PQR file with spaces between the fields and no chain letter, atoms N, CA, C, O and H, PARSE charges and radii, in Angstrom:
ATOM       1  N    MET     1      89.190  -34.450  -10.809 -0.4000 1.5000
ATOM       2  CA   MET     1      88.231  -33.012  -10.678 -0.0000 2.0000
ATOM       3  C    MET     1      87.991  -33.493  -11.923  0.5500 1.7000
ATOM       4  O    MET     1      88.729  -34.017  -12.758 -0.5500 1.4000
ATOM       5  N    LYS     2      86.282  -33.100  -11.902 -0.4000 1.5000
ATOM       6  CA   LYS     2      85.609  -32.705  -13.103 -0.0000 2.0000
ATOM       7  C    LYS     2      85.254  -31.363  -13.305  0.5500 1.7000
ATOM       8  O    LYS     2      84.892  -30.673  -12.352 -0.5500 1.4000
ATOM       9  H    LYS     2      85.682  -32.675  -11.224  0.4000 1.0000
ATOM      10  N    ALA     3      85.330  -30.865  -14.601 -0.4000 1.5000
ATOM      11  CA   ALA     3      84.238  -29.574  -14.882 -0.0000 2.0000
ATOM      12  C    ALA     3      82.874  -29.189  -14.763  0.5500 1.7000
ATOM      13  O    ALA     3      82.164  -30.149  -14.464 -0.5500 1.4000
ATOM      14  H    ALA     3      85.624  -31.426  -15.375  0.4000 1.0000
ATOM      15  N    VAL     4      82.373  -28.304  -14.870 -0.4000 1.5000
ATOM      16  CA   VAL     4      80.639  -28.050  -14.585 -0.0000 2.0000
ATOM      17  C    VAL     4      80.640  -27.185  -15.643  0.5500 1.7000
ATOM      18  O    VAL     4      81.676  -26.596  -15.953 -0.5500 1.4000
ATOM      19  H    VAL     4      82.949  -27.524  -15.113  0.4000 1.0000
ATOM      20  N    GLY     5      79.755  -27.052  -16.154 -0.4000 1.5000
ATOM      21  CA   GLY     5      79.199  -25.967  -17.378 -0.0000 2.0000
ATOM      22  C    GLY     5      80.337  -25.745  -18.501  0.5500 1.7000
ATOM      23  O    GLY     5      80.869  -26.597  -19.213 -0.5500 1.4000
ATOM      24  H    GLY     5      78.914  -27.530  -15.902  0.4000 1.0000
ATOM      25  N    GLU     6      80.602  -24.056  -18.442 -0.4000 1.5000
ATOM      26  CA   GLU     6      81.246  -23.991  -19.409 -0.0000 2.0000
ATOM      27  C    GLU     6      82.723  -23.985  -18.649  0.5500 1.7000
ATOM      28  O    GLU     6      83.244  -22.919  -18.981 -0.5500 1.4000
ATOM      29  H    GLU     6      80.170  -23.364  -17.864  0.4000 1.0000
ATOM      30  N    TYR     7      83.378  -24.514  -18.012 -0.4000 1.5000
ATOM      31  CA   TYR     7      84.546  -24.548  -17.829 -0.0000 2.0000
ATOM      32  C    TYR     7      85.487  -25.621  -17.966  0.5500 1.7000
ATOM      33  O    TYR     7      85.070  -26.621  -18.551 -0.5500 1.4000
ATOM      34  H    TYR     7      82.955  -25.379  -17.743  0.4000 1.0000
ATOM      35  N    ALA     8      86.744  -25.622  -17.524 -0.4000 1.5000
ATOM      36  CA   ALA     8      87.405  -26.838  -18.087 -0.0000 2.0000
ATOM      37  C    ALA     8      88.566  -26.727  -17.123  0.5500 1.7000
ATOM      38  O    ALA     8      89.007  -25.703  -16.600 -0.5500 1.4000
ATOM      39  H    ALA     8      87.082  -24.810  -17.049  0.4000 1.0000
ATOM      40  N    VAL     9      89.083  -28.310  -16.953 -0.4000 1.5000
ATOM      41  CA   VAL     9      89.932  -28.441  -15.786 -0.0000 2.0000
ATOM      42  C    VAL     9      91.146  -28.854  -16.550  0.5500 1.7000
ATOM      43  O    VAL     9      91.073  -29.774  -17.365 -0.5500 1.4000
ATOM      44  H    VAL     9      88.724  -29.141  -17.378  0.4000 1.0000
ATOM      45  N    VAL    10      92.676  -27.972  -16.234 -0.4000 1.5000
ATOM      46  CA   VAL    10      93.520  -28.758  -17.042 -0.0000 2.0000
ATOM      47  C    VAL    10      95.100  -28.519  -15.949  0.5500 1.7000
ATOM      48  O    VAL    10      95.491  -27.747  -15.073 -0.5500 1.4000
ATOM      49  H    VAL    10      92.735  -27.225  -15.572  0.4000 1.0000
ATOM      50  N    VAL    11      95.450  -29.378  -16.481 -0.4000 1.5000
ATOM      51  CA   VAL    11      97.216  -29.683  -15.886 -0.0000 2.0000
ATOM      52  C    VAL    11      97.828  -28.713  -16.778  0.5500 1.7000
ATOM      53  O    VAL    11      97.587  -28.487  -17.964 -0.5500 1.4000
ATOM      54  H    VAL    11      95.132  -30.005  -17.193  0.4000 1.0000
ATOM      55  N    ILE    12      98.756  -28.126  -15.899 -0.4000 1.5000
ATOM      56  CA   ILE    12      99.981  -27.309  -16.665 -0.0000 2.0000
ATOM      57  C    ILE    12     101.043  -28.030  -16.331  0.5500 1.7000
ATOM      58  O    ILE    12     100.881  -28.403  -15.169 -0.5500 1.4000
ATOM      59  H    ILE    12      98.952  -28.309  -14.936  0.4000 1.0000
ATOM      60  N    GLU    13     101.821  -28.329  -16.664 -0.4000 1.5000
ATOM      61  CA   GLU    13     103.216  -29.436  -16.826 -0.0000 2.0000
ATOM      62  C    GLU    13     104.259  -28.091  -16.477  0.5500 1.7000
ATOM      63  O    GLU    13     104.094  -26.965  -16.945 -0.5500 1.4000
ATOM      64  H    GLU    13     101.954  -28.026  -17.608  0.4000 1.0000
ATOM      65  N    ASN    14     105.448  -28.528  -15.469 -0.4000 1.5000
ATOM      66  CA   ASN    14     106.384  -27.571  -15.370 -0.0000 2.0000
ATOM      67  C    ASN    14     106.940  -27.663  -16.768  0.5500 1.7000
ATOM      68  O    ASN    14     106.262  -28.352  -17.530 -0.5500 1.4000
ATOM      69  H    ASN    14     105.582  -29.443  -15.089  0.4000 1.0000
ATOM      70  N    THR    15     107.855  -27.205  -17.188 -0.4000 1.5000
ATOM      71  CA   THR    15     109.130  -26.910  -18.144 -0.0000 2.0000
ATOM      72  C    THR    15     110.044  -26.677  -17.657  0.5500 1.7000
ATOM      73  O    THR    15     109.918  -26.203  -16.528 -0.5500 1.4000
ATOM      74  H    THR    15     108.406  -26.645  -16.569  0.4000 1.0000
ATOM      75  N    THR    16     111.463  -26.863  -18.195 -0.4000 1.5000
ATOM      76  CA   THR    16     112.791  -26.356  -18.216 -0.0000 2.0000
ATOM      77  C    THR    16     113.486  -25.877  -19.030  0.5500 1.7000
ATOM      78  O    THR    16     114.072  -26.603  -19.833 -0.5500 1.4000
ATOM      79  H    THR    16     111.565  -27.248  -19.112  0.4000 1.0000
ATOM      80  N    ASN    17     113.622  -24.464  -19.052 -0.4000 1.5000
ATOM      81  CA   ASN    17     114.366  -23.725  -20.056 -0.0000 2.0000
ATOM      82  C    ASN    17     115.902  -24.193  -20.359  0.5500 1.7000
ATOM      83  O    ASN    17     116.319  -25.302  -20.025 -0.5500 1.4000
ATOM      84  H    ASN    17     113.146  -23.874  -18.399  0.4000 1.0000
ATOM      85  N    SER    18     116.726  -23.172  -21.059 -0.4000 1.5000
ATOM      86  CA   SER    18     118.095  -24.039  -21.274 -0.0000 2.0000
ATOM      87  C    SER    18     118.668  -23.433  -20.319  0.5500 1.7000
ATOM      88  O    SER    18     119.894  -23.494  -20.415 -0.5500 1.4000
ATOM      89  H    SER    18     116.388  -22.271  -21.330  0.4000 1.0000
ATOM      90  N    SER    19     118.269  -22.833  -19.374 -0.4000 1.5000
ATOM      91  CA   SER    19     119.340  -22.511  -17.891 -0.0000 2.0000
ATOM      92  C    SER    19     119.051  -22.989  -16.834  0.5500 1.7000
ATOM      93  O    SER    19     119.532  -22.549  -15.790 -0.5500 1.4000
ATOM      94  H    SER    19     117.273  -22.783  -19.296  0.4000 1.0000
ATOM      95  N    GLY    20     117.981  -24.258  -16.879 -0.4000 1.5000
ATOM      96  CA   GLY    20     117.739  -24.815  -16.293 -0.0000 2.0000
ATOM      97  C    GLY    20     116.440  -24.075  -14.770  0.5500 1.7000
ATOM      98  O    GLY    20     116.129  -24.467  -13.645 -0.5500 1.4000
ATOM      99  H    GLY    20     117.591  -24.615  -17.728  0.4000 1.0000
ATOM     100  N    ILE    21     116.172  -23.213  -15.403 -0.4000 1.5000
ATOM     101  CA   ILE    21     114.887  -22.552  -14.765 -0.0000 2.0000
ATOM     102  C    ILE    21     113.817  -23.618  -14.906  0.5500 1.7000
ATOM     103  O    ILE    21     114.068  -24.512  -15.714 -0.5500 1.4000
ATOM     104  H    ILE    21     116.425  -22.895  -16.317  0.4000 1.0000
ATOM     105  N    GLN    22     112.850  -23.662  -14.359 -0.4000 1.5000
ATOM     106  CA   GLN    22     111.383  -24.238  -13.998 -0.0000 2.0000
ATOM     107  C    GLN    22     110.508  -23.300  -14.591  0.5500 1.7000
ATOM     108  O    GLN    22     110.543  -22.185  -14.071 -0.5500 1.4000
ATOM     109  H    GLN    22     112.646  -22.935  -13.703  0.4000 1.0000
ATOM     110  N    ILE    23     109.641  -23.472  -15.650 -0.4000 1.5000
ATOM     111  CA   ILE    23     108.346  -22.788  -15.587 -0.0000 2.0000
ATOM     112  C    ILE    23     107.368  -23.198  -16.164  0.5500 1.7000
ATOM     113  O    ILE    23     107.176  -23.766  -17.239 -0.5500 1.4000
ATOM     114  H    ILE    23     109.613  -24.378  -16.072  0.4000 1.0000
ATOM     115  N    LYS    24     106.570  -22.756  -15.102 -0.4000 1.5000
ATOM     116  CA   LYS    24     104.954  -23.549  -14.721 -0.0000 2.0000
ATOM     117  C    LYS    24     104.226  -22.966  -15.694  0.5500 1.7000
ATOM     118  O    LYS    24     103.395  -23.872  -15.759 -0.5500 1.4000
ATOM     119  H    LYS    24     106.726  -22.294  -14.229  0.4000 1.0000
ATOM     120  N    ASN    25     103.858  -22.190  -16.507 -0.4000 1.5000
ATOM     121  CA   ASN    25     102.608  -21.339  -17.523 -0.0000 2.0000
ATOM     122  C    ASN    25     103.278  -20.994  -18.547  0.5500 1.7000
ATOM     123  O    ASN    25     103.741  -19.861  -18.679 -0.5500 1.4000
ATOM     124  H    ASN    25     104.533  -21.454  -16.454  0.4000 1.0000
ATOM     125  N    ASP    26     103.424  -22.030  -19.487 -0.4000 1.5000
ATOM     126  CA   ASP    26     103.953  -21.519  -20.691 -0.0000 2.0000
ATOM     127  C    ASP    26     102.754  -21.474  -21.709  0.5500 1.7000
ATOM     128  O    ASP    26     102.893  -20.990  -22.833 -0.5500 1.4000
ATOM     129  H    ASP    26     103.048  -22.950  -19.380  0.4000 1.0000
ATOM     130  N    GLY    27     101.637  -21.973  -21.283 -0.4000 1.5000
ATOM     131  CA   GLY    27     100.491  -21.692  -22.178 -0.0000 2.0000
ATOM     132  C    GLY    27     100.155  -23.286  -22.574  0.5500 1.7000
ATOM     133  O    GLY    27      98.988  -23.607  -22.799 -0.5500 1.4000
ATOM     134  H    GLY    27     101.523  -22.366  -20.370  0.4000 1.0000
ATOM     135  N    GLU    28     100.955  -24.009  -22.628 -0.4000 1.5000
ATOM     136  CA   GLU    28     100.654  -25.465  -22.834 -0.0000 2.0000
ATOM     137  C    GLU    28     100.474  -26.422  -21.176  0.5500 1.7000
ATOM     138  O    GLU    28     101.178  -26.383  -20.167 -0.5500 1.4000
ATOM     139  H    GLU    28     101.903  -23.748  -22.446  0.4000 1.0000
ATOM     140  N    GLY    29      99.297  -27.173  -21.478 -0.4000 1.5000
ATOM     141  CA   GLY    29      98.687  -28.100  -20.464 -0.0000 2.0000
ATOM     142  C    GLY    29      97.977  -29.180  -21.277  0.5500 1.7000
ATOM     143  O    GLY    29      97.818  -29.260  -22.495 -0.5500 1.4000
ATOM     144  H    GLY    29      98.726  -27.205  -22.298  0.4000 1.0000
ATOM     145  N    VAL    30      97.520  -30.137  -20.108 -0.4000 1.5000
ATOM     146  CA   VAL    30      96.479  -31.415  -20.984 -0.0000 2.0000
ATOM     147  C    VAL    30      95.191  -31.184  -19.921  0.5500 1.7000
ATOM     148  O    VAL    30      95.222  -31.116  -18.692 -0.5500 1.4000
ATOM     149  H    VAL    30      97.649  -30.072  -19.119  0.4000 1.0000
ATOM     150  N    CYS    31      93.992  -31.083  -20.891 -0.4000 1.5000
ATOM     151  CA   CYS    31      92.928  -30.836  -20.804 -0.0000 2.0000
ATOM     152  C    CYS    31      92.634  -32.100  -19.988  0.5500 1.7000
ATOM     153  O    CYS    31      92.856  -33.191  -20.512 -0.5500 1.4000
ATOM     154  H    CYS    31      93.967  -31.138  -21.889  0.4000 1.0000
ATOM     155  N    ILE    32      92.147  -32.027  -18.730 -0.4000 1.5000
ATOM     156  CA   ILE    32      91.472  -32.873  -17.929 -0.0000 2.0000
ATOM     157  C    ILE    32      89.775  -33.375  -18.407  0.5500 1.7000
ATOM     158  O    ILE    32      89.206  -34.433  -18.677 -0.5500 1.4000
ATOM     159  H    ILE    32      91.967  -31.140  -18.304  0.4000 1.0000
ATOM     160  N    SER    33      89.485  -32.200  -18.332 -0.4000 1.5000
ATOM     161  CA   SER    33      87.757  -32.258  -18.149 -0.0000 2.0000
ATOM     162  C    SER    33      87.556  -30.979  -19.162  0.5500 1.7000
ATOM     163  O    SER    33      88.516  -30.232  -19.353 -0.5500 1.4000
ATOM     164  H    SER    33      89.947  -31.341  -18.113  0.4000 1.0000
ATOM     165  N    CYS    34      86.238  -30.724  -19.837 -0.4000 1.5000
ATOM     166  CA   CYS    34      85.941  -29.735  -20.063 -0.0000 2.0000
ATOM     167  C    CYS    34      84.651  -30.559  -21.068  0.5500 1.7000
ATOM     168  O    CYS    34      84.774  -31.284  -22.056 -0.5500 1.4000
ATOM     169  H    CYS    34      85.458  -31.331  -19.681  0.4000 1.0000
ATOM     170  N    PRO    35      83.299  -30.038  -20.258 -0.5600 1.5000
ATOM     171  CA   PRO    35      81.865  -30.556  -20.754  0.2800 2.0000
ATOM     172  C    PRO    35      81.515  -29.741  -22.360  0.5500 1.7000
ATOM     173  O    PRO    35      80.831  -30.189  -23.280 -0.5500 1.4000
ATOM     174  N    ASN    36      82.326  -28.283  -22.280 -0.4000 1.5000
ATOM     175  CA   ASN    36      82.018  -28.193  -23.896 -0.0000 2.0000
ATOM     176  C    ASN    36      82.576  -28.833  -24.644  0.5500 1.7000
ATOM     177  O    ASN    36      81.865  -29.337  -25.514 -0.5500 1.4000
ATOM     178  H    ASN    36      82.881  -27.918  -21.532  0.4000 1.0000
ATOM     179  N    PHE    37      83.825  -29.085  -24.688 -0.4000 1.5000
ATOM     180  CA   PHE    37      84.464  -30.058  -25.658 -0.0000 2.0000
ATOM     181  C    PHE    37      85.206  -31.171  -25.349  0.5500 1.7000
ATOM     182  O    PHE    37      86.420  -31.136  -25.149 -0.5500 1.4000
ATOM     183  H    PHE    37      84.402  -28.676  -23.982  0.4000 1.0000
ATOM     184  N    PRO    38      84.517  -32.170  -25.302 -0.5600 1.5000
ATOM     185  CA   PRO    38      84.638  -33.723  -24.811  0.2800 2.0000
ATOM     186  C    PRO    38      85.514  -34.279  -25.203  0.5500 1.7000
ATOM     187  O    PRO    38      86.221  -35.069  -24.578 -0.5500 1.4000
ATOM     188  N    ASP    39      85.650  -33.790  -26.850 -0.4000 1.5000
ATOM     189  CA   ASP    39      86.869  -34.415  -27.656 -0.0000 2.0000
ATOM     190  C    ASP    39      88.074  -34.049  -27.202  0.5500 1.7000
ATOM     191  O    ASP    39      88.861  -34.990  -27.316 -0.5500 1.4000
ATOM     192  H    ASP    39      85.076  -33.148  -27.358  0.4000 1.0000
ATOM     193  N    ILE    40      88.629  -32.959  -26.674 -0.4000 1.5000
ATOM     194  CA   ILE    40      89.834  -32.683  -26.231 -0.0000 2.0000
ATOM     195  C    ILE    40      90.148  -33.139  -25.015  0.5500 1.7000
ATOM     196  O    ILE    40      91.343  -32.957  -24.782 -0.5500 1.4000
ATOM     197  H    ILE    40      87.990  -32.195  -26.582  0.4000 1.0000
ATOM     198  N    GLU    41      89.529  -33.691  -24.086 -0.4000 1.5000
ATOM     199  CA   GLU    41      90.207  -34.015  -23.105 -0.0000 2.0000
ATOM     200  C    GLU    41      91.260  -35.510  -23.583  0.5500 1.7000
ATOM     201  O    GLU    41      91.094  -36.430  -24.384 -0.5500 1.4000
ATOM     202  H    GLU    41      88.559  -33.839  -24.275  0.4000 1.0000
ATOM     203  N    GLY    42      92.435  -35.110  -22.550 -0.4000 1.5000
ATOM     204  CA   GLY    42      93.114  -36.184  -22.959 -0.0000 2.0000
ATOM     205  C    GLY    42      94.442  -35.736  -23.482  0.5500 1.7000
ATOM     206  O    GLY    42      95.565  -36.230  -23.590 -0.5500 1.4000
ATOM     207  H    GLY    42      92.571  -34.363  -21.899  0.4000 1.0000
ATOM     208  N    LYS    43      93.755  -34.402  -23.811 -0.4000 1.5000
ATOM     209  CA   LYS    43      95.020  -33.966  -25.454 -0.0000 2.0000
ATOM     210  C    LYS    43      95.449  -32.743  -24.855  0.5500 1.7000
ATOM     211  O    LYS    43      94.777  -32.091  -24.055 -0.5500 1.4000
ATOM     212  H    LYS    43      92.843  -34.001  -23.723  0.4000 1.0000
ATOM     213  N    SER    44      96.939  -32.364  -25.396 -0.4000 1.5000
ATOM     214  CA   SER    44      97.686  -31.431  -25.249 -0.0000 2.0000
ATOM     215  C    SER    44      96.847  -30.211  -25.718  0.5500 1.7000
ATOM     216  O    SER    44      96.332  -30.234  -26.835 -0.5500 1.4000
ATOM     217  H    SER    44      97.484  -32.893  -26.046  0.4000 1.0000
ATOM     218  N    ILE    45      96.725  -29.337  -25.037 -0.4000 1.5000
ATOM     219  CA   ILE    45      95.919  -27.503  -24.885 -0.0000 2.0000
ATOM     220  C    ILE    45      96.992  -26.351  -25.282  0.5500 1.7000
ATOM     221  O    ILE    45      98.042  -26.475  -24.649 -0.5500 1.4000
ATOM     222  H    ILE    45      97.143  -29.318  -24.129  0.4000 1.0000
ATOM     223  N    VAL    46      96.977  -25.735  -25.792 -0.4000 1.5000
ATOM     224  CA   VAL    46      97.291  -24.606  -25.754 -0.0000 2.0000
ATOM     225  C    VAL    46      96.372  -23.092  -25.107  0.5500 1.7000
ATOM     226  O    VAL    46      95.738  -22.499  -25.979 -0.5500 1.4000
ATOM     227  H    VAL    46      96.125  -25.635  -26.306  0.4000 1.0000
ATOM     228  N    VAL    47      96.321  -22.688  -24.131 -0.4000 1.5000
ATOM     229  CA   VAL    47      95.731  -21.803  -23.436 -0.0000 2.0000
ATOM     230  C    VAL    47      96.061  -20.068  -23.452  0.5500 1.7000
ATOM     231  O    VAL    47      97.162  -19.642  -23.798 -0.5500 1.4000
ATOM     232  H    VAL    47      96.836  -23.170  -23.423  0.4000 1.0000
ATOM     233  N    ASP    48      95.097  -19.300  -23.086 -0.4000 1.5000
ATOM     234  CA   ASP    48      95.575  -17.601  -23.184 -0.0000 2.0000
ATOM     235  C    ASP    48      96.417  -17.647  -21.764  0.5500 1.7000
ATOM     236  O    ASP    48      95.948  -18.038  -20.695 -0.5500 1.4000
ATOM     237  H    ASP    48      94.202  -19.646  -22.805  0.4000 1.0000
ATOM     238  N    THR    49      97.266  -17.343  -21.901 -0.4000 1.5000
ATOM     239  CA   THR    49      98.203  -16.766  -20.768 -0.0000 2.0000
ATOM     240  C    THR    49      98.177  -15.563  -20.213  0.5500 1.7000
ATOM     241  O    THR    49      98.988  -15.184  -19.369 -0.5500 1.4000
ATOM     242  H    THR    49      97.647  -17.025  -22.769  0.4000 1.0000
ATOM     243  N    ASN    50      96.945  -14.687  -20.800 -0.4000 1.5000
ATOM     244  CA   ASN    50      96.850  -13.483  -20.083 -0.0000 2.0000
ATOM     245  C    ASN    50      95.901  -13.201  -19.492  0.5500 1.7000
ATOM     246  O    ASN    50      95.465  -12.075  -19.250 -0.5500 1.4000
ATOM     247  H    ASN    50      96.286  -14.995  -21.486  0.4000 1.0000
ATOM     248  N    GLN    51      95.438  -14.343  -19.166 -0.4000 1.5000
ATOM     249  CA   GLN    51      94.384  -14.496  -18.327 -0.0000 2.0000
ATOM     250  C    GLN    51      94.675  -15.078  -16.350  0.5500 1.7000
ATOM     251  O    GLN    51      95.700  -15.683  -16.036 -0.5500 1.4000
ATOM     252  H    GLN    51      95.792  -15.257  -19.363  0.4000 1.0000
ATOM     253  N    LYS    52      93.797  -14.798  -15.523 -0.4000 1.5000
ATOM     254  CA   LYS    52      94.037  -15.268  -14.362 -0.0000 2.0000
ATOM     255  C    LYS    52      93.123  -16.409  -14.193  0.5500 1.7000
ATOM     256  O    LYS    52      91.974  -16.270  -14.613 -0.5500 1.4000
ATOM     257  H    LYS    52      92.964  -14.306  -15.778  0.4000 1.0000
ATOM     258  N    TYR    53      93.466  -17.516  -13.640 -0.4000 1.5000
ATOM     259  CA   TYR    53      92.970  -18.770  -13.594 -0.0000 2.0000
ATOM     260  C    TYR    53      93.234  -19.336  -11.944  0.5500 1.7000
ATOM     261  O    TYR    53      94.246  -19.460  -11.255 -0.5500 1.4000
ATOM     262  H    TYR    53      94.400  -17.629  -13.299  0.4000 1.0000
ATOM     263  N    THR    54      91.925  -19.570  -11.742 -0.4000 1.5000
ATOM     264  CA   THR    54      91.764  -20.810  -10.378 -0.0000 2.0000
ATOM     265  C    THR    54      92.641  -21.774  -10.551  0.5500 1.7000
ATOM     266  O    THR    54      92.766  -22.544  -11.503 -0.5500 1.4000
ATOM     267  H    THR    54      91.102  -19.469  -12.303  0.4000 1.0000
ATOM     268  N    GLU    55      93.544  -21.643   -9.079 -0.4000 1.5000
ATOM     269  CA   GLU    55      94.263  -23.480   -9.043 -0.0000 2.0000
ATOM     270  C    GLU    55      93.956  -23.884   -7.690  0.5500 1.7000
ATOM     271  O    GLU    55      93.884  -23.339   -6.588 -0.5500 1.4000
ATOM     272  H    GLU    55      93.442  -21.017   -8.305  0.4000 1.0000
ATOM     273  N    VAL    56      93.750  -25.410   -8.335 -0.4000 1.5000
ATOM     274  CA   VAL    56      93.202  -26.020   -7.148 -0.0000 2.0000
ATOM     275  C    VAL    56      94.177  -27.248   -6.980  0.5500 1.7000
ATOM     276  O    VAL    56      94.132  -27.956   -7.986 -0.5500 1.4000
ATOM     277  H    VAL    56      93.808  -25.853   -9.230  0.4000 1.0000
ATOM     278  N    SER    57      94.978  -27.682   -6.092 -0.4000 1.5000
ATOM     279  CA   SER    57      95.443  -29.144   -5.974 -0.0000 2.0000
ATOM     280  C    SER    57      96.398  -29.443   -7.093  0.5500 1.7000
ATOM     281  O    SER    57      96.661  -30.634   -7.258 -0.5500 1.4000
ATOM     282  H    SER    57      95.015  -27.107   -5.275  0.4000 1.0000
ATOM     283  N    GLY    58      97.207  -28.186   -8.237 -0.4000 1.5000
ATOM     284  CA   GLY    58      97.909  -28.745   -9.040 -0.0000 2.0000
ATOM     285  C    GLY    58      97.001  -28.274  -10.350  0.5500 1.7000
ATOM     286  O    GLY    58      97.566  -27.995  -11.407 -0.5500 1.4000
ATOM     287  H    GLY    58      96.994  -27.218   -8.103  0.4000 1.0000
ATOM     288  N    TYR    59      96.223  -28.237  -10.276 -0.4000 1.5000
ATOM     289  CA   TYR    59      94.743  -28.202  -11.590 -0.0000 2.0000
ATOM     290  C    TYR    59      94.515  -27.076  -11.570  0.5500 1.7000
ATOM     291  O    TYR    59      94.521  -26.569  -10.448 -0.5500 1.4000
ATOM     292  H    TYR    59      95.764  -28.465   -9.417  0.4000 1.0000
ATOM     293  N    MET    60      94.170  -26.039  -12.923 -0.4000 1.5000
ATOM     294  CA   MET    60      93.855  -25.211  -13.412 -0.0000 2.0000
ATOM     295  C    MET    60      92.675  -24.951  -13.755  0.5500 1.7000
ATOM     296  O    MET    60      92.347  -25.528  -14.792 -0.5500 1.4000
ATOM     297  H    MET    60      94.165  -26.451  -13.834  0.4000 1.0000
ATOM     298  N    ILE    61      91.795  -24.222  -13.236 -0.4000 1.5000
ATOM     299  CA   ILE    61      90.177  -24.259  -13.684 -0.0000 2.0000
ATOM     300  C    ILE    61      90.119  -22.788  -14.699  0.5500 1.7000
ATOM     301  O    ILE    61      90.558  -21.723  -14.264 -0.5500 1.4000
ATOM     302  H    ILE    61      92.061  -23.753  -12.394  0.4000 1.0000
ATOM     303  N    MET    62      89.681  -22.879  -15.714 -0.4000 1.5000
ATOM     304  CA   MET    62      89.526  -21.985  -16.595 -0.0000 2.0000
ATOM     305  C    MET    62      88.053  -21.681  -17.432  0.5500 1.7000
ATOM     306  O    MET    62      87.326  -22.647  -17.664 -0.5500 1.4000
ATOM     307  H    MET    62      89.325  -23.744  -16.067  0.4000 1.0000
ATOM     308  N    HIS    63      87.730  -20.609  -17.780 -0.4000 1.5000
ATOM     309  CA   HIS    63      86.473  -20.799  -18.642 -0.0000 2.0000
ATOM     310  C    HIS    63      86.586  -21.833  -20.306  0.5500 1.7000
ATOM     311  O    HIS    63      87.623  -21.597  -20.926 -0.5500 1.4000
ATOM     312  H    HIS    63      88.321  -19.825  -17.592  0.4000 1.0000
ATOM     313  N    SER    64      86.015  -22.456  -20.706 -0.4000 1.5000
ATOM     314  CA   SER    64      86.709  -22.861  -22.141 -0.0000 2.0000
ATOM     315  C    SER    64      87.048  -21.900  -23.316  0.5500 1.7000
ATOM     316  O    SER    64      87.845  -22.041  -24.244 -0.5500 1.4000
ATOM     317  H    SER    64      85.173  -22.648  -20.203  0.4000 1.0000
ATOM     318  N    LYS    65      86.272  -20.960  -23.025 -0.4000 1.5000
ATOM     319  CA   LYS    65      86.791  -19.754  -24.292 -0.0000 2.0000
ATOM     320  C    LYS    65      88.267  -19.317  -24.009  0.5500 1.7000
ATOM     321  O    LYS    65      88.718  -18.503  -24.815 -0.5500 1.4000
ATOM     322  H    LYS    65      85.624  -20.845  -22.272  0.4000 1.0000
ATOM     323  N    PHE    66      88.960  -19.656  -23.162 -0.4000 1.5000
ATOM     324  CA   PHE    66      90.402  -19.061  -23.122 -0.0000 2.0000
ATOM     325  C    PHE    66      91.252  -20.805  -23.461  0.5500 1.7000
ATOM     326  O    PHE    66      92.272  -21.185  -22.885 -0.5500 1.4000
ATOM     327  H    PHE    66      88.593  -20.317  -22.507  0.4000 1.0000
ATOM     328  N    ILE    67      90.521  -21.559  -24.465 -0.4000 1.5000
ATOM     329  CA   ILE    67      91.235  -22.797  -25.134 -0.0000 2.0000
ATOM     330  C    ILE    67      91.416  -22.335  -26.423  0.5500 1.7000
ATOM     331  O    ILE    67      90.526  -22.259  -27.270 -0.5500 1.4000
ATOM     332  H    ILE    67      89.692  -21.251  -24.933  0.4000 1.0000
ATOM     333  N    MET    68      93.108  -21.884  -26.629 -0.4000 1.5000
ATOM     334  CA   MET    68      93.164  -21.583  -27.652 -0.0000 2.0000
ATOM     335  C    MET    68      93.346  -22.715  -28.983  0.5500 1.7000
ATOM     336  O    MET    68      93.132  -22.334  -30.134 -0.5500 1.4000
ATOM     337  H    MET    68      93.831  -21.946  -25.941  0.4000 1.0000
ATOM     338  N    ALA    69      93.718  -23.981  -28.711 -0.4000 1.5000
ATOM     339  CA   ALA    69      94.119  -24.829  -29.842 -0.0000 2.0000
ATOM     340  C    ALA    69      94.436  -26.017  -29.328  0.5500 1.7000
ATOM     341  O    ALA    69      94.902  -26.028  -28.188 -0.5500 1.4000
ATOM     342  H    ALA    69      93.891  -24.291  -27.776  0.4000 1.0000
ATOM     343  N    VAL    70      94.253  -27.281  -30.053 -0.4000 1.5000
ATOM     344  CA   VAL    70      94.664  -28.408  -29.240 -0.0000 2.0000
ATOM     345  C    VAL    70      95.874  -28.828  -30.081  0.5500 1.7000
ATOM     346  O    VAL    70      95.743  -28.920  -31.302 -0.5500 1.4000
ATOM     347  H    VAL    70      93.874  -27.272  -30.979  0.4000 1.0000
ATOM     348  N    ILE    71      96.990  -29.074  -29.514 -0.4000 1.5000
ATOM     349  CA   ILE    71      98.220  -29.945  -30.098 -0.0000 2.0000
ATOM     350  C    ILE    71      97.796  -31.570  -30.514  0.5500 1.7000
ATOM     351  O    ILE    71      97.539  -32.503  -29.753 -0.5500 1.4000
ATOM     352  H    ILE    71      97.096  -28.999  -28.523  0.4000 1.0000
ATOM     353  N    GLU    72      97.823  -31.538  -31.892 -0.4000 1.5000
ATOM     354  CA   GLU    72      97.388  -33.104  -32.279 -0.0000 2.0000
ATOM     355  C    GLU    72      98.839  -33.675  -32.285  0.5500 1.7000
ATOM     356  O    GLU    72      99.034  -34.864  -32.535 -0.5500 1.4000
ATOM     357  H    GLU    72      98.032  -30.781  -32.510  0.4000 1.0000
């Protein structure tokens, strides 16, 4: 999947807390496509979890302004 315009496609991975409960959206994911910031593609990022995002086939589609940080 490829993002268009000012949007980004992100995969949010499930994490498991100490109680064994899987958490889907802890704000971290991997950027798959982002035309505004092509240098972050393939890197782990932190996104604003206070927003509502469109999810398609396991990918989250969001405006690139909601990407808060890159985890190096």
